[in-house]
N, C-alpha and C positions, 0 to 999 in steps of 0.2 A: 504493500500500500504506500502510495506517495503522500507527502504532506498535503498536497492540494486536494486529495480525495476527501479530506475533511471539510472542504468548502461547501459540500452539499448540505451540511448540517447548520450552515450559517443562518438559515431561516429561523432556527430555534433561538439562537442568540438574539435575533432581532425582536423576538416576542418577549424577551426578558431583558430590557435595556438597563434595569436597575440591579442586575445580579452582582453580588459581591464575589468577585472572581478569586478563586484559589489558584494562585500562579504556580507554575512548575519551575523551580529554581534549580539550576544545574551547576555542579562543580565536579571536576575530576579529582579523584583521590588516588594517590600512589600507595598501594598496599605494601606491607613489609616485604613481600616476595618480589616487588618491582612491577607487578601487574597494575594496570589502570582500571579503576572502577568508576563509572559515572554515577554520582550520587544525586538523585532527584529529591528535592525537598518541597513538599506541598505547603504553601503558606499564603494566607490572604492578607498579610501585612498588619493584622490587628492583634490585640492582646487576647489572652486566654478566655475572656468573656465572650468573644465572637468566634465560635467554632468554624473550622474550615468545612466547607460543604461542596457538593458537586452539582453545578448547573451546566447549561450548554456551553457557555464560553470557557468554563473551567475544563470540561472534557475535551473540547476542540483543541485547546492549548496543550493539554496533556498528550492527546493523540498525535499532534504535529511534532512534539518534542520526542516522543517515543519513535516516531518514524525516522527522525534525524539520527537518533541513537542506534536504530537498527542498521542504518547505512554505515555508521561508524563501526558497529560490530562486524559487519561484512568486510570492511576495509582493514580490520585488525587493530583499530585504534583503541578499543576497549575490550577488556576480558570479561567484564560483568557489569551489571547495572543494579542499583539498589534504590528503593523508594522509602522515604520516611516523611515525617511531618514536623510542623512547628511544635514548640513545647506543649505537651499534654494532649496532642492530637496527631493521629495519622490522618483520618478524615472522619467527620461525624455523619457521613452519609449524603444522600441526595438532598438538594435544597427543595424542601416541600413548597416553599413560596413559588419556586420555578414551576414545579409540577402543577400547582394550582392554577397558574396563569396560562398553561398550554391551551391553545384555542380549540383543538378538535382531536379526534382519534388518530388522524394521520400524524399530528405532531407528537402524540404519545408514542406511536410506533417508532417514529424517527428518534425520539429521545432514548428509547430502549436500544435501538440499533447503534446509536452513538456510543453508549457505554460499552457495548460488545466490541465495536471497532477499535476502541482504545485499549481495552483489556486484552483482546486477542493479540495485540502487538506485544504486550508484556509477557504473555504466555509463550510467545514464539519469536523471541527477539534475535535468536541466533547465538546468544551467549547466555549463561545462567543469570537469572534475575533473583533479587532478594527483596523482601519487604521487612523493614525494621519497624515493628509495631511499638511505637514509643508512648502511645496514649489511646484515646478514644478511637475505636475502629468499628463503626456501625454501618450496617447495610452495605452500600457501595464502597465504603471505606474498607470493610473487611474483605469484600470481593476483590479489591485491588491486591490485598495480601494473598488471597487464594489463587489469583491468576499468576502469581510469582512462583518461581521454582522452589525457593526456600524462604523460611520465615523465622525471625527472632522476635521476642516480646520482652518488654520491660516488666519487672516485678511491680513497678508502680502504675502500670497501665490499668485502667478501669473502663467500663463501657465498651465491651467487645461483644458483638453479636450480629444476628440477622433479624431485626425486629419487624420486617415487612408485614407479616401476618397481623401484627398489632395495629399497623396504620392502614390496613386495607389493601396491601399490594403483595407481590411475591418478590423474593430476591431475584432481580431481573438481569443481573450482569454476571451470571455463571455460578452463583452461590449454591443453587439447588443441585447442580450437577457436581461441582467440585468438592463441596464440603463432605458429603457422605462417603465419597471415595477416599478422603483424607483421614477422617476420624471414625468411620463406621456409620451405618445407617441409624443405629439406635441413638448415639450421641448427637447426630445431625438433627434428628427429630426433636431432641431436647432443645437444641439451639434455635431451630427454625419454627417449632410449633409450641412446645410446652413453655419455654421461657417467655416468648412474646405474649402468650395468653395468660400467664401468671404475672400480671401487672408489669409486663415488659421488663422482665429481669434481664440482666446481661452478665457477662463473664469478666473476671479480672485476669491479669496476666498469668498468675499462677495456674488458675483453672484452665485457661486456654492452652497453656503448655502441657498440662496433664492430659488434656483431651487429645493432644496431638495436632492442634491447629498451628502451633509454633514448634520449630525443631530445636530451638535453644532459648534460654531465658537468662537475662542479665539484670544487674541492679541499675537503677535510673541514673546514678551519678555519672557513670561513664558508658552509658548504654550504647551510643552510636560507635564509640571507639571499640568496645568489646565486640559489637556486631560486625564491624569491619574486619577485625582480627579473625573472628570465626569464619566469615565469608572467605577470607584468604585461605584458611585451612581447608575449607570445602573445595575451593578451586585447586588446591594442591592434592586433593584426593581423599581427604578425611571422609569416612563413611557417615551417613545420616540414617539413623534407624527410625522407621515409621511402623511400629507394631500394630497400630490401629487401622492402617490403610487397607482397603479392600477393592476388588474389581469384580462386580457382579456378572460381567460378561464372560469371565473365564473361571469363576469360582462358584460352583453350585450352592455351596453352603452360604456364601455371601448373598446370593440371590434369594435364598430362603429367608435369611435375616432381613433383607430389604422388604420383602412382603410382610413379614411379621411386624417390623417397625412401622410400616405404613398402616397396617390394621390397628395396631395399638394407638397410633396417633389419631386415626379417624375416630376411634372410640372416645379418646380424650377430647377432641374438638366437639363431638356431639354432646358429651356430658357438660362441657364448659360453656358452650355457646348455643346449644340446640340447633347448630348449623344456621344461625340467624345471619351470620356474616359470610360472604362468599370467599374472602381471601384465603383463610386456612385451607379450605377445600381445594382451591386452585394450586396452592403450594404442594399439596399432596398429589394432585393430578400430575403436575410436572415431575415431581419426585418419582412417582411410580413409573411414568413413561421413561424417565431417564435411566432406568435399570438396563435397558437393552438398546439404547440409541447412542449416537455420538454426541460430543459436546456441541457441535455446530447445530445438530438437529434439536438438541435441548434448548439452545439459544433461541431458535425460532419459536419454540413453545413458550419460552419465557416472555418474548416480545409480544406474542399474541395474548398471553394472560395479562400482562401489564396494560396493554391497550384496552382490553375489555374491562379490567377492574377500575381503571382511571375514569371510566364513564359511569360507574355505579353510584347511586346515592349514598351507599355506605362509605365509599372512599371520600366523597365530598364531605360527609358528616364527620368522618375521622379527621380530615384536614382541619375542619372547623374546630373540633374538640382539641386536637393536639397542637395545632399551630396558633389559632386565634385565641384559644382559651388558656391551655396549659403553658404554652411558650410566650404568649404576649400578655393577655389580660391578667394572668397570675402575677406577672412582674410589675404591673401598674394597677393596683387594686382600686376599683371605683370608689370614690368618696373618701379615700384615706387622706388625712391631713398632710401637710408638708413635713417631710421627715426631718427637716432642720429643727422642728419643735421638740423632737425626742430628747429625753433626758438620759444620761448614762445610767446603766443598771450595774452596780458593783457588788451587790449582795442580795440574795433571794431567800425568802422564807416560804416554807410549805406547811400549811396546817393539816396535820394528819400524818400517819406513818404506815398506812395500809398500802395495798398493791398499787393503786393509782398514784398515790403520793410518792411512792418509791420510784415509779416510772418518771414522774415529773422531775424529781430531784436528780436522778441519773442523767436525764436529758439536759437539764440546765447546767449541771457540772461539766458534762462532756463538751457541749456546744459553746457555752458562754465562758467556761473556765473561770467562774467566780464562786466564792463561797456560797453554799446552800445549807440551810439549817431546817431540819424537820422537827415538828413537835407533836406530842400526843399526851394523853391524860395520865400515863404512867410510864415508868422506865422500861418495863417489859415490852410494851408496844414499840417504844422508840428503838430499843435494841433489836427487836425483830425486823423493823423497817431498815435499819442500818445493815443488818445481816443480809437482807434481800439485795440491797444495793451493791454491797461488796461481792455477793455471789454472782450478780449479773456482770460486774466488771471482770471477775475471774473467768467467766465464760468467754467474754470478748478476748481476754488475754490468751486463753487456751486455743481459741480459733485464730489467733494471730491477727486479730482486727485492730488491736492496739498494742503498743510496746509495754514492756514492764515498767518503764519510767512513767508513761502516760497513765497506766493503771494505778500506780502508787499516788500520783498527783491527783487523779480523780477521786480516789478514796479519801485523800486528805482534805478535799474541798467540801465533803459532805459530813456534817455533824448533826447531833440531835440534842433535844432539850425537852424537859417536861413543863417548861414555862414559856409563855409567849413574850416574856421580857427579852428573850434572845433575839426578837425581831426589831429591837430598838433602832438599830442602824441599817435596817434593810431598805432597799429602794423599791422592792416589789414583793408582795406577799400574795400567794395564791392558795385558796382553800380547796381541800380535797376531802371533805367530810360528807356525812350522810345527806342524801338528796331530800332534805326537808327544810322548808323556808325558814322556820323559826330557829332551827339549829344554825343555819348559815348566818342569819341576822345576828345571833348571839356571838358567833365566832368573829364576825366583822366588828362588832362593838368592842369586844375584848382586844382585838388587834389594834383598832384605832386608838385605844387608850395608851398604847405603848410606842407606837411608831411616830415618825416625823410627819408634819403636815403634807410633805411632798410624796410620801410613800404611796405607791399605787396598790390598790386592793383589787385582786382579780378573782373571779369565780369560774370554776369549771362546770357549772351547772349545765345540764343537757336540756332542761325544759322550764326551769323556774324563772320568775321575773327578777331580772337584775335591778330594775327600778325599785321594787319592793325591798330587796336586800339593802339598798342604799338609803332608803327613805328616812331612817331614824339616825343616820350618822351626822356628825358635825360637818363632814366634808363629803357629801354624796358625789361631788364631781370627780372624786378620785377612783370611783368604782367602775370596772369594766368587765365584760364577759370575755373569757379566754377559753373557749370550748375546744378541747382536744378530742381526738377520736382514738379508740382502742384497737390495737396496741399503740401506745403513744410514740414509740420509737419508729414505727413503720408508717403509720397513716400520715399523709402529707398535709392534711387540711387543719386549719384552726379557724373557727368562726369567732371573729372579734365582734362583740356585742356592745353597741352604744346605747346606753340609757339616756333619757332626755337631758340629764344634768352632766353627763360625762364630758369633760373638757377636752380640747384638741391636743393639749400636751400629753395627757394620759393616753389618748387614742394613738397619737404618733409614737409614743414610747412602746405601746403594745405591738404596733406594726413592726417597729424596729427590732424588738425582741423576737417576734415570729420569724423575721428574716434571718436573724442570727442563728435561730434554731433550724434554718433551712426548711421552713414550712411555708406553705401557701396560705396567706391570710385573706379572708373575705369579710368585708364589713357588712354586718346585719343589724337591723333594727331590733330593739328589745320586744320580742313577740314570742308567745309560747312555743317552745321546742325549736325556735329559730328556723333553719332551712332543712338540713338533712333529716333530722328526726321527724319533722312535720310531714315531709314528703313520704318518707319510709313508713311512718305509722299510718298514713292514709292508704298507702298501697297494702300494707299488711292487714290493715283493718278491713278492707274490702274482701280479702281472701278469708280472714277469720270469720267475718260476718256470714259469708256464703257457707262455710263449714257449719257454723252454729245454726244456720237456717235449713240444714239438711243435705248439703252437697257432700258427696263422697269425698273422703279425705284426700285420696290420690288425685281425684279430679281437681279439687280445690288447689292442692299444692303444685300441680303441674300445669295449671291453666295459663300461667304467665311464661311458660317456656319459650314461646315464639319471640319474646323480648330478648332472649339470650342473656338473662341476668346471671351474675356469678353464682348465686345460690337460690334455692326455692324459698318462698316465704316462711314455711314452717322450719326449715333448716336455719334461716336467719333468726327466727324467733328463739330457737334453742341456743344459738350462738350468743345473741345479745343477752339472753336470760329472760325467762318469762316474767319474773317479778319486775325487772327493770322496764321491760316493754309495757307492762301493765301500769306501772307508775307514770310513765310518760303519757300513755293513753288517757289516764285519769286527768292529768294536767291539761291535755288537749281537749278533752270532753268539757272540762270546766271552762275553758277559754272559748271554745267554738261550738259546743253543743253536740247534737246527734250526728254530725258528720264523722265524729270520732266516737264510736259506740264501744263502751267498755264491755268486754266479753265475760259473761258469767262462767263460761266453760274454762277460760284461762284462769280465772280466780279459783275455780275448783281444782285445777292442776296445782296451783300455788299452795292452796290450803292443804293439799295432800303430799306436798314435798316432791312433786314430779318436775323434772327439768326438761322433759321433751314429751311430745305426743307419741312418738314412735319408740319402738325397740327394734334392735337389729337381730334378725333370726340367724340361725347357724348356717343357712344356705346363702347368706348375703342379702336376702330380701329384708324388707321392713314391714312392720304391722303395728296396729294399735291393740294392746292387750285388752282382753275382755274386762279385766279389773279397772282399766282406765276408762273404757266406754261406759262402764256402769256409773261413773262419776259425772258423766256429761248428759246434757239435755239438748235435743235438737228440734228444730221446726220442721215443717213439711213443705218447704218451698225451695227445692234444690235448683241449682243452676248447671247449665252445660259449661264445658271449657270455653267455648266461643263466647257465650253470654258473659261469663266472668271476666274474660280478657277485655272485652269491649267496655264493660262496666268499670273496670279498673282504669283503663285508659281515660275514660271520661271523668272519673273521680280525680285522677291526677291533674287533668287539665283544669278542672274546676278549682282545685286547691291552689295550684300554681298561679292561676289567674287572680285569685283572691290575694295571694301573697304579693303579687306585683301591684295590685290596686292599693294594698295597705302600705306599700313602700318598704317591705321587709328588706329588699335589696334594690340595687340601682336598676337592674334589668334582667331579662331571662338568661343572659350569658352567665350571671353570677350564680343562678340556681343550677345551671348546667355544670359549672365549674365545681360547685359544692358537691353535687351528686357524683361526679367523676372521681374527685379526690377524697371525698369523705365516705362514699358508699360503694365505690367500685363499679359505678354505672359504666357499662361497656363503652369503650372508645368508639367502636364502630356504629353505635347508635347516635354518636355526635352530641351526647348530652340528652337530657330528658325532653327538652322542648322541641328540638328538631324531630325527634322520634314521634312525638304527639302530633306535630304538623304533618309528618309523612303518612301516618296511619289514619288521618282524617279526624282525629279527636278534637283538635283545635277548632276546626270548622263546625263540627257537630255541637260543641258546647259553647264556644265563644263567638262563632260566626266569623272568625278571623284567625289567621295563623300568628304564632308568636314571632316568627321571622318572616320578613317580606320576601326573602330570596333563599 
């Protein structure tokens, strides 16, 4: 291929005039052996807050440079070529903004072909090629490495994977074909299917090396130098072992493993998404076909799949959810005060020493690296809380997620006391006590008596009135809702609740703390259950009501499967805890009336100490024991699955419409963001409001869609 052959892709670059181009910077390196290696560094010229990505102009420039280097290789000017990236990044994948702006299916096909044209050069340059994975390598970034002959990875690298199934696409530049041949079909299904559908997990450098994605691993301090030395040894004939590599075309056992891995992955997709999103199935279609065809034939399948998927509403919804919400709106919270108003937080108090309080204390100490003090009513509770925190730190140390020094420092930051006087010099105190209004009011009164006038009082309440908690205080303006989701370390959302008297300095400080904790904060008005719990309880309530009214339990629990939610309503109920859900439902019923019906059957389960409706049978099935059924009472108006699905869609539309009318959040985008990050609402649904628009519920209930386009 000649450099001018990339001219035909110029029409794509014309469609994306604002692309931030990742340039291909070239330098020749003299290896210790005297051989010359061309080192290509991918760099967009910006700092680490602006990841390198792959748009049309980027790929055209890369393709033209690889064409030039192929000519040099043929002339004997270079003995090898290596690709690496700017600090912390190889490449973070395709530029979704670019993909979003492509005008038609022909442009989508051309974009897919452009990536293959560039990567095929890397795979067949005429001399060995190396990828030095120094940081993030996602999607097309990892596929650059897979197209290379050899790969090294840094122990400091994070964010390695093929997340396309998560964002509504397939790995379109050779990943579906090359990865399973390199690391085996089972591990490839983990990387391409299971990880994306499990909250878009990715690999770190160590795991990537263990799987066989990388041939060698080096420390970050001198990663490129070590990689160059290793490349020189390979050029000199050093052997490279790849024990996980397979070839299904010549190995019957590998072909059988291929089929088994695909079948297992299809079952996983069905269980996880009810096949509501087309992308995972397309990944598996290409993977299965790839068992018996060439890489070039697989490339044509990848291009066709990408072209088709880019036109689906699920992909457009995913781009909205991932790009417009998670990547953009999350970083610029609607309604948040100027961050210049935020006060420094140098010490934090936590009222309580139970499980939730322990999670708070650990997170604050790890992320903010400031002293944290927990309190409780007696020393035994305090000691138990500190023991839990120390145990969690020891687990992180055992997993090598923190160093021994960091573990000791973090333990040293967390102390305990049986008196709230220990909060005297705290800048922020958060309560984690029983979810009862009078208890929380008493706690805040006791804390206010000992802290400075500037100390912020935060509540983690999931449903109670922040306004009422602050009503009797001398400084109600200092109180703010700071609602985490469980597990605290994992869930990325914090609902920051503004009561009528909460001042801007307090609010700005709350947002600043959330950012330091690496959480996404959404501003919400003080309203019963705020956003996530209000929406979830309306959804769970419709299903629970149908069950109480006589709908078969399996019908009720599976009626929402076409939504592709991460778990069924009764499974979610058991995970949240029936008493917790019932308590929130009671708060919502008190605030909003019969839209939130308190279930007598759930109360019966609570009264009898039952944690779930179901029991698991020896054969793996589930059932409701006769002893449990005897506790329950049912109506005689059952629903079909279809009726319950539509009724739930309409109920959610009604509730969200009311929340917007009440000004609970600034717009439907904030509700979508909350549900994605706080409730695991599927990315392919684009958030809850685009889904309700697409299924017609918005028109049925409101006479208008939440989104105009």
